[in-house]
N, C-alpha and C positions, 0 to 999 in steps of 0.2 A: 407456493412454488419453491423448488429447491435447486440450488446451484452449487457446483464444486469448482473451486479456484485452485489451480496448480500454483504452489508457493515455493519460493526459494529466497531466503534472507529477507523475509517480509515483503517481497515483491512477487509479481507473476513470474513463475519459472520460464526462462527463455525457450526451453525445449521440453514439451510435455512428455515425450518418449523417455527422457531421462529423469523426469520429476519423481521425487520420492515422498512428497507431502501434499495433502489436499486439505483445504479449508472449506468445510461444507456449511452452507448458510441456508436456513429455511426462513421464508418470508411470507407475510400476508398483507395485502393492501399497502405495500411499500415499506412495511415495518419488519424488522428482524425478529423472528420468534425464537430461533435458537441458532447456535454456532457450535461447530465441533471440528477438531483436527484429526486427521487420520494419516498414519504413516504407511507408506506403500513398501512392500518388500522388494528387493532387488530382483528376486525371481518370482514373478507372479504367474503361476501356472494357469490360473483361471482367466487371466487377461484383465486389463484395466476397465474395459467396457463392461464386463460382467460385474465387477466390483461396484462401478458407478450405478448400474441398474439395480443391484441388490440394495444399495443405499437409498433408492428412490430418487435419484438425481434426474432433473429435467434438462439442465443446461451445464455444459462444461465450459469454463472460461480459462483459456491457456495462451501460451506464446506460440511458437512454431510447433507443427505436428506433422508427422509423415502421413502420406496418403493411406497407407495400409492401416495404421492405427486409427485414423479418422474414420475410415470405412467400417472398421469393426465396432467402434463406439456408436456411430450413426445407425448401425444395424439394430441397436437396442431402442431406437426412437429418441435418442438423446441429441439435443441441439448442441452443436460445437461452435463457440464464438472464439476464433483463434487469431493469432498474430496481435495479441493484446499485450501491452507493456505498462508498467506503473506500480506504484505503492499499492499493496494489497487492500488497505483500508479505502483508498481513493477509488480503486476499481470496483469494490463492493458497493460503494455509494453510487457510482455511475450505473451499475447494474440495477440497483434499486430504483433509480430515477429514470431509467431507460435511455441514458445518454452515453452508454458504453461504446456506441459507434463513432463517437467524436474522435477526430484525428489526434487529440491529446493523448489517447490511450492506444494508438497504433504503434506497432514496432517500427523502428527505423527501416526504411526501404520497403515497407509493406503497405504503404498508404493507398495504393491503387488496387490492391487485392480484395477480392470479395471475401468477407470475413464470416459470414453466417453460412455454414456449409452443412449439407446433409449427404447421405450416401447416394450421390448422383454423378460422381466422377468429374468434379469441376477442376480439381488440381492436376496439373501436368505431372507426369511421371517420367523419370529418366529410363529410357528403354535399354534393355540389355542387349549385348552384342549377339549372343547366341539365342537361338530359338528354343528356350527352355520350356519343357513340358512337365507337369506333375501328373503322376499316375498313382492312384491309390493302390497300395500293394499289401499282401499278407506277409511279405518278407523283404529283405534288403537286396535281393538280386533280380536281374532282368527276367530270369526264368521262374520266378515265384509267381503265383497266381495274382491276378488283379483282384483287389478287395472291393466288392461291390458296395460296401457301406462307407460312404465318404466320411461321415462324422466320426465313426468308430473304427476306421481302418487302422491296421497295425502301424502303418507309416506310409510315406510317399517316396516313390522313386522320382528324383528330379533329373531329367535326362535331356541331352541335346539330340534333337530329332535326326540330325544328319550323321554325327559321329557315334551316337549312342553312349558317349561319355556320361556318367551318371554319378549321383550321390544319393544317400538315403537320409530322409528326415523322419525320425521316430515320432509317432503320434500317440504314444502310450499314455500320456497325461489325459488326453481327451477320452480314451477308453474308460478311464477310471471315474469320469465325471458323471454325476447324475443328470445334470442339466447343462446346456451350453456346449455340449461336445462338438456339434457341427460348426459353431462359431469359432471355437478354439482351433479346430482343424483348418478352417478357412484362413484364420490368422497365420497359421503355420505355412500354408501354401503361399499366401500373399507375401510374407517375409522372404520366401525363397526366390522371389523375383521372376516367377514364370508368367507366360502369356496365356497358357491354355492348361486345362486340367481334364484328364480322362478318368472316368469312374463309373460306378453303377447308378447310384441314386444319391441326390442331394436334397436336403431339407430346405424350406423356404428362407430361414434366417441365414444359413450358411451360403445359400445361393445369392442372397442380397449382398453379403460381404464380398463374394467373388466378383459379382457384377460391378459393384461400386469401384473395385480395384481395376476394372477393365480386363478381367480374365474371361476368356471364352471357355464354355463348359460343354464337354462331350459326355453324354449320359448313356445309360442302358447297356453298358458293357458287362459281360459276365462269362464265366467259364473259359477265360483266355488268360495267358500269361501276360506280364508287363511287356515283354518283347513282342508278342503277338499284337497287343493293343497299339504299340508304336508302329508296327507294320501296317496295321489298318489305317493309322493316321497318315502315314506316308502315301498310302494308296487312295486316300480320299474317301474312306469308308466309315467315317465317324459321324454319329448323329449329334450335330450341334443343336443347342436349344436356348431359348430365352425364358424358360420357366422351369421351376423345380418339378421333379417327378416323385417327390416324397413329401409326406405331411410333416416330417420332422419329429414324429413321436412314435414310440414302439407300440405296435398293436398286435394282439394275438387272438386266436380264435380257438375255442375248444368244444369238444363234443362229449356228451355224457350219454350213456345208455344203461338202462336199468331194467330188470325183469323180476317179477315176483310171481310165484306159483304156489298154489295150494293143492292139496291132495284130498281125496275123498269128496266130501260135499262142501269143501271150503271154497272160498273165493280168492283169486289172486289179483294183486294190484301191482302195477309197474309205475315207477316214477322216473322221469327224465333226470339228466345230470348225474347219472351214475349211482342212483339209489334204487333199491327195490325192496318190497316187503311182500310177505304172503301169510295167509291165515288158513287154517283148515281144521276140520273136526274129524275125529275118527268115526268110521262107519259103525 
């Protein structure tokens, strides 16, 4: 098993969102096999969840954590043990012995909170005043077309459904990613504080992040502008769903045609997939 501990001054970092150092421990049968430190960049375009998953981490041990970041990490199947405090060496030993749940390692004021969380929406979120909606968009304006690709959308229009006041969140980093684009896009949407998202198709991992953050998802929109999508929303014409409509991976289909011909007394042969050959003998 492998665990990552958020570290600050040789103690568990009080807020994981701001943490810049991880101590990663690999253990077998209660004994440490290897340890390594990793510095996190201040601008992590791939997301902390992606980095933890790439390192093969099973468990994250940290202090406080925002719900959006918790959801994005849990979407990778990583267990999050949060609201932990204490000296890093003591916390590691407690993890090895299975006693990390003891109150001695609980952050002050958090002793009654449930500390082992997955992407199931246990943490309360502060509601926004406006009814903010995210719409995947091909551009930064209301009259730009809705982008049906959630994970690789050019960006998101974050709009107030009543006043149509809006801002634009660029999603260019997700477009450049080979893997994890949907989760990165979902993290961008969650951080914007919206309650609902309108788009074309959402893959399963991104869908899980959005659901864990309590965001309602409207799918199957296409060939409309962002403004028209918002009008449909106001008129109750959105198809809300509780399951993704995309497999989350690119798929393509191709056809090949081939013809081979011979002349005279020859024989012609055709091969599929775009190849053909022919043979013939002169009369």
